[in-house]
C-alpha positions in Angstrom: -41.8 -4.7 102.3 -38.7 -2.3 102.6 -37.9 0.0 99.6 -34.0 0.2 98.5 -32.8 3.6 97.1 -29.2 3.3 95.2 -28.2 6.9 94.5 -24.6 7.4 92.4 -24.4 4.3 90.1 -22.2 5.1 87.0 -24.1 5.4 83.9 -22.4 2.2 82.9 -23.9 0.1 85.7 -27.4 1.1 85.4 -27.1 0.3 81.2 -25.6 -3.1 82.3 -28.3 -4.1 84.7 -31.3 -2.9 82.3 -29.5 -5.0 79.3 -29.6 -8.1 82.0 -33.1 -7.5 82.7 -34.3 -7.6 79.4 -31.7 -10.6 78.4 -33.8 -12.6 81.2 -37.0 -11.3 80.5 -37.7 -8.7 83.4 -37.7 -5.3 84.1 -34.5 -3.3 86.3 -36.3 -3.3 89.0 -36.9 -6.9 89.7 -33.4 -7.9 87.8 -32.1 -5.6 90.9 -33.9 -8.0 93.6 -32.6 -10.8 91.8 -29.2 -10.1 92.6 -29.4 -8.7 95.5 -31.7 -12.0 96.8 -29.2 -14.2 95.0 -25.6 -12.7 96.3 -27.2 -12.4 100.2 -29.7 -15.4 100.8 -26.5 -17.8 99.4 -25.5 -21.0 101.5 -24.6 -20.5 105.4 -21.1 -21.7 105.8 -20.2 -24.2 107.6 -17.7 -24.3 110.8 -14.4 -26.2 110.6 -16.2 -28.7 113.2 -18.9 -29.0 110.8 -16.7 -29.6 107.9 -14.7 -32.4 110.0 -17.8 -34.3 111.2 -19.2 -34.5 107.2 -16.2 -35.9 106.1 -16.6 -39.9 105.6 -14.8 -42.8 107.2 -12.6 -43.9 104.1 -9.8 -46.4 106.3 -8.1 -47.4 108.8 -5.1 -45.2 109.9 -2.7 -47.9 108.9 -4.3 -47.8 105.1 -2.4 -44.3 105.2 1.3 -45.5 106.4 4.3 -44.5 103.9 5.6 -47.5 102.7 9.3 -48.2 103.0 9.6 -45.5 105.7 13.1 -45.6 107.4 13.3 -42.7 109.6 11.2 -42.4 113.0 7.7 -40.4 112.1 8.4 -38.7 115.2 11.7 -37.0 113.7 10.3 -35.2 111.0 13.2 -32.5 110.9 15.8 -34.7 111.2 
């Protein structure tokens, strides 16, 4: 397992880390590992194509037509 050394932190950051570690009942080192793990091991972002494929079928195109539309749909700037 690799080691990580972080230098030049403000004392307020170190104190906040220690306080957070104490609130979670673990050492500052264990809290540091947990913070890094949570920040860097999040869910993978899906591509736009994956999001589109995952969308449910919600009906027919006719279900979404405007009621009382009087203009030609192709003339949106007219």
